[in-house]
PyMOL CGO cylinders between C-alpha atoms (Angstrom):
from pymol import cmd
from pymol.cgo import CYLINDER

trace = [
    CYLINDER, -26.71, 1.61, 19.64, -23.71, 1.30, 21.41, 0.3, 1, 1, 1, 1, 1, 1,
    CYLINDER, -23.71, 1.30, 21.41, -23.90, -2.01, 23.67, 0.3, 1, 1, 1, 1, 1, 1,
    CYLINDER, -23.90, -2.01, 23.67, -22.20, -2.64, 27.72, 0.3, 1, 1, 1, 1, 1, 1,
    CYLINDER, -22.20, -2.64, 27.72, -21.89, -4.51, 30.42, 0.3, 1, 1, 1, 1, 1, 1,
    CYLINDER, -21.89, -4.51, 30.42, -23.00, -3.72, 33.71, 0.3, 1, 1, 1, 1, 1, 1,
    CYLINDER, -23.00, -3.72, 33.71, -21.63, -5.57, 37.48, 0.3, 1, 1, 1, 1, 1, 1,
    CYLINDER, -21.63, -5.57, 37.48, -23.46, -4.29, 39.93, 0.3, 1, 1, 1, 1, 1, 1,
    CYLINDER, -23.46, -4.29, 39.93, -22.86, -5.36, 43.81, 0.3, 1, 1, 1, 1, 1, 1,
    CYLINDER, -22.86, -5.36, 43.81, -26.29, -5.50, 46.23, 0.3, 1, 1, 1, 1, 1, 1,
    CYLINDER, -26.29, -5.50, 46.23, -26.05, -5.71, 49.67, 0.3, 1, 1, 1, 1, 1, 1,
    CYLINDER, -26.05, -5.71, 49.67, -25.58, -8.59, 51.62, 0.3, 1, 1, 1, 1, 1, 1,
    CYLINDER, -25.58, -8.59, 51.62, -29.13, -7.28, 53.26, 0.3, 1, 1, 1, 1, 1, 1,
    CYLINDER, -29.13, -7.28, 53.26, -31.41, -7.34, 50.55, 0.3, 1, 1, 1, 1, 1, 1,
    CYLINDER, -31.41, -7.34, 50.55, -32.90, -10.71, 48.91, 0.3, 1, 1, 1, 1, 1, 1,
    CYLINDER, -32.90, -10.71, 48.91, -32.65, -11.56, 45.89, 0.3, 1, 1, 1, 1, 1, 1,
    CYLINDER, -32.65, -11.56, 45.89, -35.52, -10.66, 44.91, 0.3, 1, 1, 1, 1, 1, 1,
    CYLINDER, -35.52, -10.66, 44.91, -35.10, -6.88, 45.97, 0.3, 1, 1, 1, 1, 1, 1,
    CYLINDER, -35.10, -6.88, 45.97, -31.80, -7.50, 43.69, 0.3, 1, 1, 1, 1, 1, 1,
    CYLINDER, -31.80, -7.50, 43.69, -34.56, -8.04, 40.86, 0.3, 1, 1, 1, 1, 1, 1,
    CYLINDER, -34.56, -8.04, 40.86, -36.62, -5.54, 41.08, 0.3, 1, 1, 1, 1, 1, 1,
    CYLINDER, -36.62, -5.54, 41.08, -33.70, -2.98, 40.82, 0.3, 1, 1, 1, 1, 1, 1,
    CYLINDER, -33.70, -2.98, 40.82, -32.51, -4.99, 37.56, 0.3, 1, 1, 1, 1, 1, 1,
    CYLINDER, -32.51, -4.99, 37.56, -36.42, -5.22, 36.37, 0.3, 1, 1, 1, 1, 1, 1,
    CYLINDER, -36.42, -5.22, 36.37, -36.30, -1.84, 36.93, 0.3, 1, 1, 1, 1, 1, 1,
    CYLINDER, -36.30, -1.84, 36.93, -33.18, -0.85, 35.11, 0.3, 1, 1, 1, 1, 1, 1,
    CYLINDER, -33.18, -0.85, 35.11, -34.86, -2.96, 32.29, 0.3, 1, 1, 1, 1, 1, 1,
    CYLINDER, -34.86, -2.96, 32.29, -38.74, -0.96, 31.93, 0.3, 1, 1, 1, 1, 1, 1,
    CYLINDER, -38.74, -0.96, 31.93, -36.83, 2.53, 32.14, 0.3, 1, 1, 1, 1, 1, 1,
    CYLINDER, -36.83, 2.53, 32.14, -34.57, 0.90, 29.41, 0.3, 1, 1, 1, 1, 1, 1,
    CYLINDER, -34.57, 0.90, 29.41, -37.37, -0.07, 27.74, 0.3, 1, 1, 1, 1, 1, 1,
    CYLINDER, -37.37, -0.07, 27.74, -38.85, 3.04, 27.44, 0.3, 1, 1, 1, 1, 1, 1,
    CYLINDER, -38.85, 3.04, 27.44, -36.27, 5.20, 26.08, 0.3, 1, 1, 1, 1, 1, 1,
    CYLINDER, -36.27, 5.20, 26.08, -36.37, 2.28, 23.29, 0.3, 1, 1, 1, 1, 1, 1,
    CYLINDER, -36.37, 2.28, 23.29, -33.04, 0.50, 24.54, 0.3, 1, 1, 1, 1, 1, 1,
    CYLINDER, -33.04, 0.50, 24.54, -33.14, -3.53, 25.38, 0.3, 1, 1, 1, 1, 1, 1,
    CYLINDER, -33.14, -3.53, 25.38, -31.79, -5.65, 27.99, 0.3, 1, 1, 1, 1, 1, 1,
    CYLINDER, -31.79, -5.65, 27.99, -29.59, -8.45, 25.81, 0.3, 1, 1, 1, 1, 1, 1,
    CYLINDER, -29.59, -8.45, 25.81, -28.03, -10.55, 29.04, 0.3, 1, 1, 1, 1, 1, 1,
    CYLINDER, -28.03, -10.55, 29.04, -29.50, -10.92, 32.63, 0.3, 1, 1, 1, 1, 1, 1,
    CYLINDER, -29.50, -10.92, 32.63, -27.16, -13.12, 35.11, 0.3, 1, 1, 1, 1, 1, 1,
    CYLINDER, -27.16, -13.12, 35.11, -27.69, -13.04, 38.99, 0.3, 1, 1, 1, 1, 1, 1,
    CYLINDER, -27.69, -13.04, 38.99, -24.26, -14.26, 40.00, 0.3, 1, 1, 1, 1, 1, 1,
    CYLINDER, -24.26, -14.26, 40.00, -25.64, -14.74, 43.50, 0.3, 1, 1, 1, 1, 1, 1,
    CYLINDER, -25.64, -14.74, 43.50, -24.71, -14.06, 47.24, 0.3, 1, 1, 1, 1, 1, 1,
    CYLINDER, -24.71, -14.06, 47.24, -20.45, -14.09, 47.11, 0.3, 1, 1, 1, 1, 1, 1,
    CYLINDER, -20.45, -14.09, 47.11, -17.47, -12.66, 49.38, 0.3, 1, 1, 1, 1, 1, 1,
    CYLINDER, -17.47, -12.66, 49.38, -16.29, -9.71, 48.29, 0.3, 1, 1, 1, 1, 1, 1,
    CYLINDER, -16.29, -9.71, 48.29, -12.44, -9.09, 48.67, 0.3, 1, 1, 1, 1, 1, 1,
    CYLINDER, -12.44, -9.09, 48.67, -12.33, -6.64, 51.08, 0.3, 1, 1, 1, 1, 1, 1,
    CYLINDER, -12.33, -6.64, 51.08, -15.28, -4.90, 52.95, 0.3, 1, 1, 1, 1, 1, 1,
    CYLINDER, -15.28, -4.90, 52.95, -17.26, -1.74, 51.61, 0.3, 1, 1, 1, 1, 1, 1,
    CYLINDER, -17.26, -1.74, 51.61, -19.58, 0.05, 53.82, 0.3, 1, 1, 1, 1, 1, 1,
    CYLINDER, -19.58, 0.05, 53.82, -19.31, -2.88, 56.07, 0.3, 1, 1, 1, 1, 1, 1,
    CYLINDER, -19.31, -2.88, 56.07, -20.39, -5.69, 54.52, 0.3, 1, 1, 1, 1, 1, 1,
    CYLINDER, -20.39, -5.69, 54.52, -18.36, -8.49, 53.58, 0.3, 1, 1, 1, 1, 1, 1,
    CYLINDER, -18.36, -8.49, 53.58, -20.91, -10.15, 51.08, 0.3, 1, 1, 1, 1, 1, 1,
    CYLINDER, -20.91, -10.15, 51.08, -22.64, -8.98, 48.53, 0.3, 1, 1, 1, 1, 1, 1,
    CYLINDER, -22.64, -8.98, 48.53, -25.25, -9.95, 45.32, 0.3, 1, 1, 1, 1, 1, 1,
    CYLINDER, -25.25, -9.95, 45.32, -23.78, -9.58, 42.26, 0.3, 1, 1, 1, 1, 1, 1,
    CYLINDER, -23.78, -9.58, 42.26, -25.60, -8.92, 38.97, 0.3, 1, 1, 1, 1, 1, 1,
    CYLINDER, -25.60, -8.92, 38.97, -25.05, -8.51, 35.37, 0.3, 1, 1, 1, 1, 1, 1,
    CYLINDER, -25.05, -8.51, 35.37, -26.34, -6.72, 33.30, 0.3, 1, 1, 1, 1, 1, 1,
    CYLINDER, -26.34, -6.72, 33.30, -25.66, -6.53, 29.23, 0.3, 1, 1, 1, 1, 1, 1,
    CYLINDER, -25.66, -6.53, 29.23, -27.63, -3.36, 27.04, 0.3, 1, 1, 1, 1, 1, 1,
    CYLINDER, -27.63, -3.36, 27.04, -28.11, -1.87, 24.41, 0.3, 1, 1, 1, 1, 1, 1,
    CYLINDER, -28.11, -1.87, 24.41, -28.29, 1.53, 25.25, 0.3, 1, 1, 1, 1, 1, 1,
    CYLINDER, -28.29, 1.53, 25.25, -27.95, 5.13, 24.22, 0.3, 1, 1, 1, 1, 1, 1,
    CYLINDER, -27.95, 5.13, 24.22, -24.57, 6.62, 26.40, 0.3, 1, 1, 1, 1, 1, 1,
    CYLINDER, -24.57, 6.62, 26.40, -26.81, 9.34, 28.20, 0.3, 1, 1, 1, 1, 1, 1,
    CYLINDER, -26.81, 9.34, 28.20, -29.54, 6.56, 29.25, 0.3, 1, 1, 1, 1, 1, 1,
    CYLINDER, -29.54, 6.56, 29.25, -26.63, 4.71, 30.82, 0.3, 1, 1, 1, 1, 1, 1,
    CYLINDER, -26.63, 4.71, 30.82, -25.14, 7.62, 32.80, 0.3, 1, 1, 1, 1, 1, 1,
    CYLINDER, -25.14, 7.62, 32.80, -28.93, 8.33, 33.82, 0.3, 1, 1, 1, 1, 1, 1,
    CYLINDER, -28.93, 8.33, 33.82, -28.99, 5.07, 35.20, 0.3, 1, 1, 1, 1, 1, 1,
    CYLINDER, -28.99, 5.07, 35.20, -25.37, 5.44, 36.52, 0.3, 1, 1, 1, 1, 1, 1,
    CYLINDER, -25.37, 5.44, 36.52, -26.60, 8.30, 39.13, 0.3, 1, 1, 1, 1, 1, 1,
    CYLINDER, -26.60, 8.30, 39.13, -29.66, 6.33, 40.03, 0.3, 1, 1, 1, 1, 1, 1,
    CYLINDER, -29.66, 6.33, 40.03, -27.82, 3.56, 41.30, 0.3, 1, 1, 1, 1, 1, 1,
    CYLINDER, -27.82, 3.56, 41.30, -24.94, 5.82, 43.25, 0.3, 1, 1, 1, 1, 1, 1,
    CYLINDER, -24.94, 5.82, 43.25, -27.82, 7.33, 44.33, 0.3, 1, 1, 1, 1, 1, 1,
    CYLINDER, -27.82, 7.33, 44.33, -29.75, 3.46, 45.44, 0.3, 1, 1, 1, 1, 1, 1,
    CYLINDER, -29.75, 3.46, 45.44, -28.65, 2.72, 49.18, 0.3, 1, 1, 1, 1, 1, 1,
    CYLINDER, -28.65, 2.72, 49.18, -28.74, -0.65, 48.40, 0.3, 1, 1, 1, 1, 1, 1,
    CYLINDER, -28.74, -0.65, 48.40, -25.89, -1.15, 45.82, 0.3, 1, 1, 1, 1, 1, 1,
    CYLINDER, -25.89, -1.15, 45.82, -22.41, -0.79, 47.67, 0.3, 1, 1, 1, 1, 1, 1,
    CYLINDER, -22.41, -0.79, 47.67, -20.53, -0.98, 43.84, 0.3, 1, 1, 1, 1, 1, 1,
    CYLINDER, -20.53, -0.98, 43.84, -21.35, -0.59, 40.21, 0.3, 1, 1, 1, 1, 1, 1,
    CYLINDER, -21.35, -0.59, 40.21, -19.27, -0.67, 36.85, 0.3, 1, 1, 1, 1, 1, 1,
    CYLINDER, -19.27, -0.67, 36.85, -20.18, -0.22, 33.44, 0.3, 1, 1, 1, 1, 1, 1,
    CYLINDER, -20.18, -0.22, 33.44, -17.91, -0.76, 29.99, 0.3, 1, 1, 1, 1, 1, 1,
    CYLINDER, -17.91, -0.76, 29.99, -18.60, -0.17, 26.60, 0.3, 1, 1, 1, 1, 1, 1,
    CYLINDER, -18.60, -0.17, 26.60, -18.42, -3.92, 25.10, 0.3, 1, 1, 1, 1, 1, 1,
    CYLINDER, -18.42, -3.92, 25.10, -18.06, -4.47, 21.21, 0.3, 1, 1, 1, 1, 1, 1,
    CYLINDER, -18.06, -4.47, 21.21, -20.09, -7.54, 20.85, 0.3, 1, 1, 1, 1, 1, 1,
    CYLINDER, -20.09, -7.54, 20.85, -23.08, -9.25, 23.55, 0.3, 1, 1, 1, 1, 1, 1,
    CYLINDER, -23.08, -9.25, 23.55, -21.78, -12.80, 24.35, 0.3, 1, 1, 1, 1, 1, 1,
    CYLINDER, -21.78, -12.80, 24.35, -24.53, -15.32, 24.71, 0.3, 1, 1, 1, 1, 1, 1,
    CYLINDER, -24.53, -15.32, 24.71, -22.72, -17.85, 26.39, 0.3, 1, 1, 1, 1, 1, 1,
    CYLINDER, -22.72, -17.85, 26.39, -22.31, -17.96, 30.24, 0.3, 1, 1, 1, 1, 1, 1,
    CYLINDER, -22.31, -17.96, 30.24, -20.37, -15.59, 31.92, 0.3, 1, 1, 1, 1, 1, 1,
    CYLINDER, -20.37, -15.59, 31.92, -16.91, -17.20, 33.63, 0.3, 1, 1, 1, 1, 1, 1,
    CYLINDER, -16.91, -17.20, 33.63, -18.47, -16.82, 36.92, 0.3, 1, 1, 1, 1, 1, 1,
    CYLINDER, -18.47, -16.82, 36.92, -21.53, -19.06, 36.23, 0.3, 1, 1, 1, 1, 1, 1,
    CYLINDER, -21.53, -19.06, 36.23, -19.34, -21.53, 34.31, 0.3, 1, 1, 1, 1, 1, 1,
    CYLINDER, -19.34, -21.53, 34.31, -16.96, -21.60, 37.41, 0.3, 1, 1, 1, 1, 1, 1,
    CYLINDER, -16.96, -21.60, 37.41, -19.47, -22.14, 40.02, 0.3, 1, 1, 1, 1, 1, 1,
    CYLINDER, -19.47, -22.14, 40.02, -21.24, -24.76, 37.36, 0.3, 1, 1, 1, 1, 1, 1,
    CYLINDER, -21.24, -24.76, 37.36, -17.98, -26.50, 37.00, 0.3, 1, 1, 1, 1, 1, 1,
    CYLINDER, -17.98, -26.50, 37.00, -17.40, -26.65, 41.51, 0.3, 1, 1, 1, 1, 1, 1,
    CYLINDER, -17.40, -26.65, 41.51, -20.96, -28.24, 41.57, 0.3, 1, 1, 1, 1, 1, 1,
    CYLINDER, -20.96, -28.24, 41.57, -19.72, -31.17, 38.88, 0.3, 1, 1, 1, 1, 1, 1,
    CYLINDER, -19.72, -31.17, 38.88, -16.45, -31.53, 41.21, 0.3, 1, 1, 1, 1, 1, 1,
    CYLINDER, -16.45, -31.53, 41.21, -18.34, -30.89, 44.29, 0.3, 1, 1, 1, 1, 1, 1,
    CYLINDER, -18.34, -30.89, 44.29, -19.10, -34.96, 44.84, 0.3, 1, 1, 1, 1, 1, 1,
    CYLINDER, -19.10, -34.96, 44.84, -15.58, -37.47, 43.99, 0.3, 1, 1, 1, 1, 1, 1,
    CYLINDER, -15.58, -37.47, 43.99, -17.31, -40.74, 44.78, 0.3, 1, 1, 1, 1, 1, 1,
    CYLINDER, -17.31, -40.74, 44.78, -16.02, -42.54, 48.21, 0.3, 1, 1, 1, 1, 1, 1,
    CYLINDER, -16.02, -42.54, 48.21, -12.33, -42.99, 49.36, 0.3, 1, 1, 1, 1, 1, 1,
    CYLINDER, -12.33, -42.99, 49.36, -10.93, -45.91, 48.74, 0.3, 1, 1, 1, 1, 1, 1,
    CYLINDER, -10.93, -45.91, 48.74, -9.30, -47.99, 51.42, 0.3, 1, 1, 1, 1, 1, 1,
    CYLINDER, -9.30, -47.99, 51.42, -6.00, -46.60, 52.86, 0.3, 1, 1, 1, 1, 1, 1,
    CYLINDER, -6.00, -46.60, 52.86, -2.48, -47.81, 53.22, 0.3, 1, 1, 1, 1, 1, 1,
    CYLINDER, -2.48, -47.81, 53.22, -3.02, -48.23, 57.10, 0.3, 1, 1, 1, 1, 1, 1,
    CYLINDER, -3.02, -48.23, 57.10, -6.54, -48.66, 56.90, 0.3, 1, 1, 1, 1, 1, 1,
    CYLINDER, -6.54, -48.66, 56.90, -7.64, -52.48, 57.19, 0.3, 1, 1, 1, 1, 1, 1,
    CYLINDER, -7.64, -52.48, 57.19, -11.06, -51.90, 58.78, 0.3, 1, 1, 1, 1, 1, 1,
    CYLINDER, -11.06, -51.90, 58.78, -10.23, -52.32, 62.29, 0.3, 1, 1, 1, 1, 1, 1,
    CYLINDER, -10.23, -52.32, 62.29, -9.17, -49.71, 64.86, 0.3, 1, 1, 1, 1, 1, 1,
    CYLINDER, -9.17, -49.71, 64.86, -5.90, -49.08, 66.43, 0.3, 1, 1, 1, 1, 1, 1,
    CYLINDER, -5.90, -49.08, 66.43, -5.36, -48.57, 69.94, 0.3, 1, 1, 1, 1, 1, 1,
    CYLINDER, -5.36, -48.57, 69.94, -2.67, -46.72, 71.60, 0.3, 1, 1, 1, 1, 1, 1,
    CYLINDER, -2.67, -46.72, 71.60, -0.62, -50.08, 72.41, 0.3, 1, 1, 1, 1, 1, 1,
    CYLINDER, -0.62, -50.08, 72.41, -1.04, -50.71, 68.85, 0.3, 1, 1, 1, 1, 1, 1,
    CYLINDER, -1.04, -50.71, 68.85, 1.42, -48.81, 66.92, 0.3, 1, 1, 1, 1, 1, 1,
    CYLINDER, 1.42, -48.81, 66.92, 4.82, -49.82, 65.41, 0.3, 1, 1, 1, 1, 1, 1,
    CYLINDER, 4.82, -49.82, 65.41, 6.65, -48.50, 67.73, 0.3, 1, 1, 1, 1, 1, 1,
    CYLINDER, 6.65, -48.50, 67.73, 5.12, -49.53, 70.72, 0.3, 1, 1, 1, 1, 1, 1,
    CYLINDER, 5.12, -49.53, 70.72, 5.50, -52.77, 69.33, 0.3, 1, 1, 1, 1, 1, 1,
    CYLINDER, 5.50, -52.77, 69.33, 8.93, -52.97, 68.73, 0.3, 1, 1, 1, 1, 1, 1,
    CYLINDER, 8.93, -52.97, 68.73, 9.95, -50.92, 71.73, 0.3, 1, 1, 1, 1, 1, 1,
    CYLINDER, 9.95, -50.92, 71.73, 7.89, -54.16, 74.34, 0.3, 1, 1, 1, 1, 1, 1,
    CYLINDER, 7.89, -54.16, 74.34, 9.72, -57.38, 71.93, 0.3, 1, 1, 1, 1, 1, 1,
    CYLINDER, 9.72, -57.38, 71.93, 12.96, -55.63, 73.71, 0.3, 1, 1, 1, 1, 1, 1,
    CYLINDER, 12.96, -55.63, 73.71, 12.02, -54.72, 76.95, 0.3, 1, 1, 1, 1, 1, 1,
    CYLINDER, 12.02, -54.72, 76.95, 12.88, -56.51, 79.95, 0.3, 1, 1, 1, 1, 1, 1,
    CYLINDER, 12.88, -56.51, 79.95, 9.96, -58.69, 82.06, 0.3, 1, 1, 1, 1, 1, 1,
    CYLINDER, 9.96, -58.69, 82.06, 8.33, -56.61, 84.43, 0.3, 1, 1, 1, 1, 1, 1,
    CYLINDER, 8.33, -56.61, 84.43, 9.43, -53.13, 83.12, 0.3, 1, 1, 1, 1, 1, 1,
    CYLINDER, 9.43, -53.13, 83.12, 7.79, -50.60, 83.28, 0.3, 1, 1, 1, 1, 1, 1,
    CYLINDER, 7.79, -50.60, 83.28, 5.12, -50.10, 80.20, 0.3, 1, 1, 1, 1, 1, 1,
    CYLINDER, 5.12, -50.10, 80.20, 3.75, -46.66, 80.62, 0.3, 1, 1, 1, 1, 1, 1,
    CYLINDER, 3.75, -46.66, 80.62, 0.30, -47.43, 82.12, 0.3, 1, 1, 1, 1, 1, 1,
    CYLINDER, 0.30, -47.43, 82.12, -0.27, -50.03, 80.52, 0.3, 1, 1, 1, 1, 1, 1,
    CYLINDER, -0.27, -50.03, 80.52, -2.29, -52.76, 82.40, 0.3, 1, 1, 1, 1, 1, 1,
    CYLINDER, -2.29, -52.76, 82.40, -1.64, -56.72, 81.61, 0.3, 1, 1, 1, 1, 1, 1,
]
cmd.load_cgo(trace, "trace")
């Protein structure tokens, strides 16, 4: 039987368990027809590129299927009737890649890079806080100001 990859996007109102239930139903129907689900990945709640049916986010799910073309047509028809599914796309593939998809591997890279350690002390951060009058240009101005000149609200 040919291999297919299906990516479906569910509304953000539904829970992850409801999305998993939709995938379970597809798997049960597929096994009844003699096919198998080779790979199943939940990509999480992600932002959409544009609004779809007033939704800005959606639950993404990837399914790699070993199925007959007739089953894929019926599955797509049922997904189109399901109000919780915003979009879906099925493509035929030559082989199922057992490694995590690019979306999941990128997520793990982001998790690894999220903490970069403590910040080193900057060039001007010696530990003390500078006040309004401590900046360099104010000190230079005050050195050349005549005695008793107005100092912009600063009291001595």
